[in-house]
N, C-alpha and C positions, 0 to 999 in steps of 0.2 A: 522463517523465510517464506515469502509468498510464493505460491505455486504459479506456474506459467498461465494457468487458466484464469487466474485472478485478473490478468491484464488483457484478456480477450473478450470480445463481444461474443455471446453464445450463438453464433450463426447456425449451429447444428439444430437449434430449436425451431428454426424458421426456414425449412427447405422451400416451401411454396413462395415465401416472400423473396427468397433469392432468385427463384425461377422467374417470378413476375418482374423483378428489377431488371434482370438480363433481357427478358423479352421486351421490356420497354426500351432498353438501349438499342435493340435491333430495330424497333419501330422508328425511333428518333433518327437513327442512321439512314434509314430508307428515305426520310424526308430530305436528306442532304446529299445522298450519293446516288449515282446512276445505277439503275437495275437492268439486268439483261442476262445474256447467256453466261457472263462471267460468274454471276451469283449461282447459277445452277451447277456449273463446273466446280466452283469452290465448295459448294454444299456436298456434292457427291464425293469429292476427294476427302473432305473433312469427316464425313460419315464413315468412309472406308477406313481412314486412319483411326478414328475412335473405335470402330468395331474390332480392328486388328489389335489395338492396344488393350482393349477390354479382355480379349481372349488370352493375350500373353500375360496380362496382369493376374488372371485367375490361375495360371500355371506357375507363376513365380511371384513372390512377395518383394519385388524390387521397388524401393521407395521412389526413385526418379521416374520409373515407368508409371507408377501409381499417380504421381503428380501430373505427369503428362496426360494420362487418361482423364483425370479430373478437369484439367485445363481444356482439353479437346471437347469434353462434355459441355463445359460452360460456354465456350465459343459457339458450339452447335446450337445452344439455346438462343444466343444472340442472332445467329443466322436464321433461326426459325422465326423470330420476331420480324426480322428484316424481310424474309420471304413472305410471311403472312401479310405484312403491310403492303408489299408490292403487288399482291393479287387481291387486295381488298375490294377492288371495284367490281361490282356485280352488274353494272350497266355500262353501255357504250357511252363514252364522253367524246363529243366531237372535237376535232383538233382546233386550236386557236385560229389557224388560217382559214379553215372552213367556216367557223363561227363568224369570222370577220366578213366573209363573203355573204353570209346569211343575214347580216344586220338589216333590219327593216324590211326584209323580204317576206312575202306572204307564204304561209305554210299551212298544211292541213295535217293534224295529228289525230290518231285514234289510239285509245288504250284504256287502262283501268285507273280510276281515281284512287290514289293511295291515302291522301290526307286533305282535310279542309280545315284551315285555321283562320281565325279572325285577326287582322292586323290592327295596329294602333290607329291607322287612318280610317278605320271602319269598313275597309274592303276585306273580302275573303281571299285568302291565298290558297290556291289549289295546287297540289302536287299530283302530277299525272305520270304513270308509268306507260309511256307510249310504245306500242309494238310496231307502229307504222308512221312514217313521216314522208310527206309528199311535198315537193317544191320544184317548180319549173319542170314538171313531168318526171322528175327523178324520184324514185321510191326507195326508202330505206325500211328494212324490216327487222332491225335490231332493237332490243329493249333499251330505251333511253328515258331518263327522268327529266321532266320539264316542269316549270312552275309558271302559273299565270294567275292574274287577279280578276275578281268579279265584284261589281257593286252589290250593295246589300239588296237592292230592289230586284236584281236578276235572280231567277230561279236557280238554286244551287244544286249541282250534282252531288250525290252522296258517295262516301267512300265505298268502294267495291263495284260501283256502276261503270259499265263500259261506255265511254264518252268520246264523241268526236268534237274537236276544237278547230276553229278557223281563226287565224290571227297573223301577227307579224312578230319576228324575232327582235327582241330588244338588245341593244349593245351591252356587253359586259363591262361594267364600270370599274376601272382600275383605281387604286388609291391615288387621289389627287393631292392630298396634303399629308404631312407626316403622321398624324394620328387619326386619319380617316378609317372608317370601317372598310376592311378588305373584302369586297364583294366576291371577287374572283376566287380567292382562297376559300371563302365560306361555301360557295357553290360547289367547288371541287370537293371539299370535305363532306358534303352531303350527297355526293354522287349525282349532282344536278348538272346537266349539260348547258342549259340556257333558260332564260326567262322570256316570256312573250306577252303580248297583249292579246286579249280574247275578243274578237269581233262578234263571234257567235259560237254557241255550243249546242250540241244535241246529244241527249242520252239515247244510246242505241241498244243498251241491254241492261236490265234491272238486276242482274245477278249480284249476289253478295250484300244486298241491302237488308236482309232479314236474318243474318247469322254472323257469327264471328265476333272478335274483340271489339271492332268498331261499333257494331250494333249495340252491344251491351254497355260500352262506354257512353255512347250517345243516350241510351236509355237512362243510365245513372245520372247523367248531367241534367236530363229532363226532370227527373225526380227531385234533384237538388233545387232546380228552379221553382218547383212547387213548394218545397219545404221552407225556402228562405225568401225574403223580400229582395227588391231590386238593389238595395244598398249592401247586402251581405252575401248574395248568391255567388258573385264572382270570387269572393274570398273563400267561401265554403267549397267551391269547385277546386280551387287551388289547394286548400287544406286537406280535402278528403281524397281527391283524385289526381292532384298535381296538374290540373288543367288551368293554365294561366292566360289563355288567349283573351278572356273577357276582362282581365284585370286592367283598370285604368292606369295610365302612366303615373299619375299622382299617388295612387295606392302603392304601386311597386316602390316608388322612391321613399314614401313615408315609412313603410315596413322595413326597408333596408336601413334607413337612418336610425330607426329605433332598435334595430338588431333582431327583428322577429321575422325576417324574410325566410328563414329556414322552416318556419311553420307552414309556409306555402310551397315547400318542396317535399313531396312525399319521400320519406327516408326510413331509417332504422326505427325512429320513434313510432311511426305509423305501423310498420311491420310488427313491432313488438306488441302493439295493441291488438293486431289481428290474431297473433298466435298465442296471446296471453291465456285465453280460455283453454287452449290445447295443453299448455304447460301445467295447468292446474290438475289435469287428469292424466298426465304422462306416467305417474306411477302405475296406473292400471295396465299400461302396455308392457310393463316389465315382467308380468307374470309368465309370459311364454315367448319363445323366439318368434313365432308367427305374429304374435301381438305386437312385437317391436317393429316387424316389417310393415304390418298394416298401419301402425301409428305413423311411421315415417312416410309412407305413401300418402296418407291423409294430409299430413303437414305440407308435404311438397305440393300436393294438389291445391291446397288453400293458398300457399304462397304464389304458385304459378297463376292461379285465377286472379289474385289481387294485382300481381305485376302486370298481367295482360290488360286488365281494366284501366290501370294507371298509365299505360303506354310504354311499359318496359324501360323506364328511365334508369340511368346508371345508379342512382342512389337506392332505388327499390331493388334492382338486381343485386347490388352489393349486399344489402341487408338480407335479402331473401336467401342468397347463396350461403351467407354466413350463418343465418338462422337454421337452414337445412343441415349444414355440416355440424353445427353445435348440437342439434337435436340427435343426429346420427351418433355423435360421440357420446352423448349422455345415455342414449338407449343401449348402445353396444359397448359401453365402458371403454371408449377410446380416448386418447389424449386430445384435449380440445383447447389448444393454445389460440387465443383470439387473434393475435397478430399474424400467426401463420395462416389462419382461416381467412383473414382479410387479404393476404397475398394470394390465396387460392381463388377467392372471389374476383380479384383484379385480373388474374391470369385467365380465368374463364371468359370474362367480359371482353378482354382484349383479343382473345382467340376468335371470338364471334365477330367483333368489330374493332379492329386496331385503331380506327380513327377516334374512338372514345377517349384515347389518351390525351387528345388535344381539346376535349370538351371541358368547358369550365365546370359544369356540374360534376363530372367525374373527378376532376382535380380537387374541387372543394370537398366532395363527399369523402374520398379516401384520405385526404389530408386531415380532415377533422377527426375521423375515426383513429387515424394513426397517432395524432396528438393526444387524444383522450386515452388511448390504450397505453401510451408510453409515459406521459407526464402525470396524468391524474393519480395513478397509484402512489407515486412518490409523494405527492402533496397530501393525499389521504393519510399516509403513514405518519405524517408529521403534525396532523391536526390533534389537538387535545381530545382525549376520550370523552370528557364531559361535554365538549362542543358537539360531538357526534351523537349524543343521546338526548339533547334538548329537543323541545317541540319544534323549534325552527330549523332543525338539522336539514330537513329535506329542501326547503327553499334556499337555505344557505349553500348546500351542495350544488344546487342548480346554478347559483351565482358563480360558484367556483368553476364549474364546468364551462359556463359561458365565458368567464375570464380566460380560462385555459385555451378554449377554442379561438377566442378573439385574438389572443396572443399568437397562437400557432398559425392562424390564417392571415395574419396581418400583411405579409408580402403579397399574397394572392389578391387580397381585397384591394390593396393599394394599386397593384398592377392592373387589375381588370376593372375596378369600379372607382378608384380614386377617392373613396369615402370610407371612413371607419366610425362605427357607432361607439359612443361613450356610455349611453344609458342601457346598453344591451344586457349587462348582468342584472340590473333591477327589473327590466321588462321581462326577462326570462324567468326570474324568480317569482314574478307576479302571475304569469300566465302558463308557463310550461307544466307546473304541477297539476293545474286544472285540465290540461289537455288529456291527461290520463283518464279523466272522467268523460269529457265532452266529445273527444274524437271517436272512441268506441260507440258512444251513444249516437253520434251523427251517422256513422257507418251503419249501425243497426236500423236507424230511421230510414236510410236510403233503401236498405234491403226490404224492410217492412212496407215502405211506401211504394215499392215496385209492384206489390200485390194488393195492398190496401192503402190507397193514397191518404184517406182521412186519418187513419191510424198513424201513418208515417208523419204527417204534419203535427199531430198531437204529441207524439213521442219526441219530436224535434224541437219543441218550444224552449226547453232549457238551453239548447245549443244556440238557438236564434238570439236569445238574450245575452249569452256569453259573447258571441261574435259582435253584437252591437256594442257591448261594453268595451271589448278589445279594440274595435275599430275607432270608437270615440277617443280612447286613450292614445292610440297611434296618431290620429289626426291632430290631437292637441299637442302631444309631446314632440312630434316631428317638426313643429314650427319653432321650438325653442332652439336658439342658436348654439347652446352649449352641448346639445345631445350628440353631435357628430362633428367630425372635422375632416377637411379635405387632405388628401395625401397624394403626392406625385407618384408616378409609376415606379415600382421597385426596381433597383438595379440588380445585376447579376451578383454583385458582391453582397448585397443585402440578403438575397436568397440563401447564399452559402452561409452567411453569418447566422441567419435565423435557424437553419437546419442544424448547424453546429451547437447553438444554444439549446435547442430542443433535445438533441442527443446527449448533451452534457447533463441536463436535468434528468433525463430518463435513465442514464447510466450511473447515477450518483451512488447507487448501491454496489457497483462493481469496482472494487478497489483497483486503483491504478488507471483504469480506463477513463474514469471521470476527469483525471488530471490531463490526460491526452486531449480530450475534447475541450477542456478549459484552455489549454495552451493554444489549440486551433482557434478558439474564439478570440483569444487575446491577439493572436497573429493577424486575424482578419480585421479586428478593430484597429490595430496599428497600421495595417495596410490601407484602411480607409482614411486614417489620419494622415498618413504619408501622401496619399492621393490628394487630400485636401490641401496639404502644405504645397504640394507640387503645383496645384491649380493656382494658389495664391502667388507663388513665385513666378509663374508664367505671366507674360505681358497680358494685361486685361484685354478682352475682346469685345467688340460690338457686333451684334448680330441683327440682321434685317431679314425677316421672312415675308416674302410676297406670297400671300395665300392665293390659291386657285379658288375663287368664289364665282366663277362663271363670268358673265358680262358685268363686271363691277370691279371695285378696288378695295383692298384691305391689306395692310402690311403691319407687322409687329416689329417694333424696334426695341431691342434689349441692350441697354447701355452697359459699359464696363462695370458700373457700380450696381448693376442688378435692377435698374429702374425699367419699367415696362410702359412703352408708349405705343398706342394703336393709332395708325394713320388711316382713316376711313374704316368703315365697318361692313362693307360688302352690300349684297343685293337683298331687296325685299320683293316678294311676290306672294300672291295668295297661297297660304299653306306652307310657305318656305321663307326662311331668311338665313343669311350667312352667319349671323350671330349665334343662333341656336345650333345650326347644323355643322358649322366649320370652326368658328373662333372659340366658342365656349368649350367644346371637347378638347381643343388643343391646349387651352389655358389649364384646364383641369388635369390633363395628362402630364403637363410640364410642371404642375404644382404651383402655378401662378395664381395667387390668391387675391390680387388687386391690380388695377391699372392706374398708374401714376398720372396718366393723361390720355385723353382720347381727342385726337385732332380730326375734325371733319372738314374736308376741303371745300365742299359746297353741298347744298341740301337736296340733291337729286337722290332718288331711291336706290340707285346702284352704288351710292357712297355712304348713305346713312342707314341702309336697310337693316343692319343687325344691332344698332346701338340701343334700341329700346330693351331688347332681351338682355343685353350686357348690363344695362342699368339695373334690371330686376334681379340678376343672378350674381353679380360680382361687384365689390366696392370699386367705385370710380372716383378718383381724387378730384378731377376737374375735366371739363369739356371745353375745347377751344374750337371756334368756328369762324367763318368768314364775315359774319354779321349780316349776310344777305337774307332778307326776310322773304320767305317762300310760302305760297299758299298750297299746302298739302297737309293731309291728316297725319301722315308719318312725321313730318317736321314738327307740327304742333304737339304731337303725342310725346316725342322724346324731350321736348322742352318742358312739358308738364311733368313728366316722370322725373326729370332732373330736379325740378323745383320741389317735388314731394320728397325726394331723397336728399335734399339739401346739398346737391352737387353744383358748385359754382360753374356758370357758363360765361365765357368771356370771348370777345372778338379781337382779332389781330389784324394789323395792316402792315404794309411794307415798312421795314426799318425796325420792327419789334424783334425781340429775342424771346425764346421760350426756355425757361430754366428748369431743367430736370436733373441733370447730372453735370457736375463741374468739369468733367473730362470731355464732355461733348457739347459743341456749340450748335444750337438750332436757331438759325436765322430765318426771318420771314421776309421774302422778296415780293410777296403779293398776298392779298389784293391791294389795289391802289385806287384812290378816288379819281385818278386821272383817266382811267378806262371807263368810259360812259357806255353802258350796255344794259339791256334788260335780261340778258342771258346769264343765269347763275354760273355757267361754265367760265365766263370771262372774269368772274370775281373769285376764282378758286384760290385757296390758300396754297402758296408756293413756298416750299421749304428748302433751305440749303443746310445740310447736316454735315458737320465737319468733325472727324475724329483723327487726331494726329495729322498725318499727311494725306489721309483718304477723305473723300467727300461723296455725298449722295445728293441728288436733286429730285425732289418730288414736285410734280406740276399739276396734280389733280386732273381736271378736265380742261386745263387752259387751252384756249383756241389761239388762232393766229393773231388776233387783236392784242391779247394779253402777252403772247410771245414777243410781238413787236415792241411793246413797251419794255419788257424785260431786257430785250437785246439792246435797246437804246440806252436804258438807264444803268444797267449793271455790267454790260460788256464782258470783260474777262472774268469777272467774279462768278459768272455762270459756269465756268469750266468745272466739271465734276467727273469723277471716275465712273459713277453709276447714275443713270438717268431712269427714273420711273416715267415712261413715255406718257404724254398727255392724251387724254380722251381716247384711250384704248387703241391708239394707232389710227385714228380717223384721218380723213383727208383734210379736215379743217385744223389740224394741229401738226406738230413736228415739221415746221417749215425749214427749208434749207438754211436760211440766214440764222435762225435760232440755234439749230443743231451745230452749226460751225462755231458758235460761241461756246456751246457746252462741251463739244468734242469728247463724248463719253467713251470709255473703253468698253463698258457693258451697258446695254439697254434692256429694260424689262417692260414688256407690254402685258397688262392684265386684261384678259378678255375671255369670252366663252366660245367654245367650239361651235362652228356653223351658226354664228349669231346672225340675226336678221339684218344687222347693219353692214354685214360683210367686212367687218374689221378683222385684221388690219388692212388698210388700203394700200394698194401697190405703190402709190406715189410716196406715202409716208415710209414704207419699207425701203424704197430706193434711197430716200434721203438718209435714213438711219444707217444703212449699210455703207454709205459713203464716208461716214465719220466714226462708226462704232465697230470694234473688232468682233463683238459677239452681241447678238440680239436674241433674247429669250422671250417666249410668250407662253403664258400659263396654260393656254388651250393645248399647246403641243408639248411643253416641257414640264407641266404640272407645277406645283408650288416651287418657288425658287428661293433658296436660302443662301445668303451671302454673309461672310464673316470677315471682319477687318481687325487686324492687330495694330492699326495705326500707321502701318507702313505699306501693307498691300492687302488686296481684297481677293478672297478665294470663295469658290462656291462649294458648299457641302451637299453632296448627293445623298439624300435621305432614303431613297428607295432602291 
């Protein structure tokens, strides 16, 4: 008969992991619950109850009282995480109402520069801890973190310098589309009050520029620049010091697609190389108790120095804390369970900065280690002994580790990045074993180069050739289509299923427990299947998402059959286009791998602005336009790209239909040869989209001339529940006669806030409100998503 312990997970082995988990629960709860005096009162009462129950429990061995004591203790840990997260802010963050009042106002700030980072645009992003803020004669003297940007040509202040900045406060940009970057949440997580433009800066005190972590980090980066050429120095900085600011976007993408991006994140691998020489001489420290203490102090000092120079990233802190605890356990003959030590490392980091829990690097680092520690031993035990002793055993194990990590991190990779590498095991087998030789050599070359530059360069030659070879391999293989695949954002159900699968594999040696996890896995798979069946049984829906692309148009139509049709592609301006910044991130996040049709109403830059990037990045089945020939580089460029990619481009006129999904009728009401005008707006593609009893009317930038023709020719056929308002609500569109034929229940105006055309015009708005129950505009209401089941149309609020 099996004992009770055979069916239990050995929680008693991992007390630190339990504490870290409960502490995380408290931090997560703080994100969603109100903090205040109630928390303080609850904490005090709970602490009192726990103290009393602990005293009583020592006097009597009452089982129920013992359980109550344990329960109180666990709840107290959750409350501790909750409380620590609620007081995490070290700096004053101005209220949203006050920030709104400060927008575009001139301010004067003085404080100490904390960080100088180079952005992808080539500008430098400066973080300032301001101790004084002056605006309109009002002076604040609380510590506040602020970020501003400077051009490359501008003399840069250095970290640690006392600096005065004059500029204006930038508005905080909220999420405008479902998968936009949440700037407000990011700034809050970084304890940054606001961003500003810098009209002028003055260094008023030179303190801090010749000492501290920042100086030594900057000095190390300078040595790396000397040791490597322009093509490899940015990769070397990332590999040795975790400094990624100089990495080109193309290099980041290429390394991620090949599965080698972890090489450029300083982690346990690098910490292992740093302390490896110490472990070779560790037996010497066993000779006496004082020797053990000295050895531990030396190791902690080395780890602390390396963590400081690399910027105290989560992965380095995790590896350093675990290395320190492991060394302590080995020197003093203590129990050294790696999983428990990982929990201790997480707990220490979160007590210092609870916001790390929501940091991608923290999540990836600890998840990877957890998967390796729980799953890899199970796999190793089942490998044939002969395989483990062959000459290729080490690269083979690297491939196994890479596969295990890739499997374990799949939901996080899908959620955050939308891409998963397929060549990762091979790439890691080729290069990770060599890192054991070249990373320590590169670090040694940096140390030597700090004192003897020529000797450092000479010592670094092998590393230089290694990086050139690796870079060439990455550049070559990242262009192969099969080496990576796109994946949509992971669902909550997928996360739970993945965790259950990992726990099933890791508990396969625990009799009984493995079957429980297997049952949970099967239940979750069945739940997913039931959810899929339910979706199929539900009446198919058609979705229309009107993107907020500023002063332009772009809407994504998703048919009940899953076809994707993009109607216009947004704005183009120097350095920005809606395709790259808005539409592609959305498609990637939603797992949309191709567009079945792109319909461009007319060739103005605010409607075709993003199509070139779409053609480059995603398969487009066909492009449909108005046939109006326009003299612009943007217009000619997208036609040329379509030709190179063998994408058919066709023109439509009134009376045509566009076949995409048999359940949806897309009729073309314009353009028409009967409208004679040189203005492309008057030749816009006008679409009537019908699904069941619901209908949408898209009018491009149709003006009064085209509206008059539509009114005369189509009369009641124009009636639609939803109208995409023509020409961004300008005065030259949305005439009263036209709108009385359409009679929309809902109207959507796509435009930019504070646009120079002053859209929407009051006259157009008056006409719209006379016939429409609801008028949305993207400048005010952000992206508008409407869903039709064929009977009625509803709006989905995504924010």
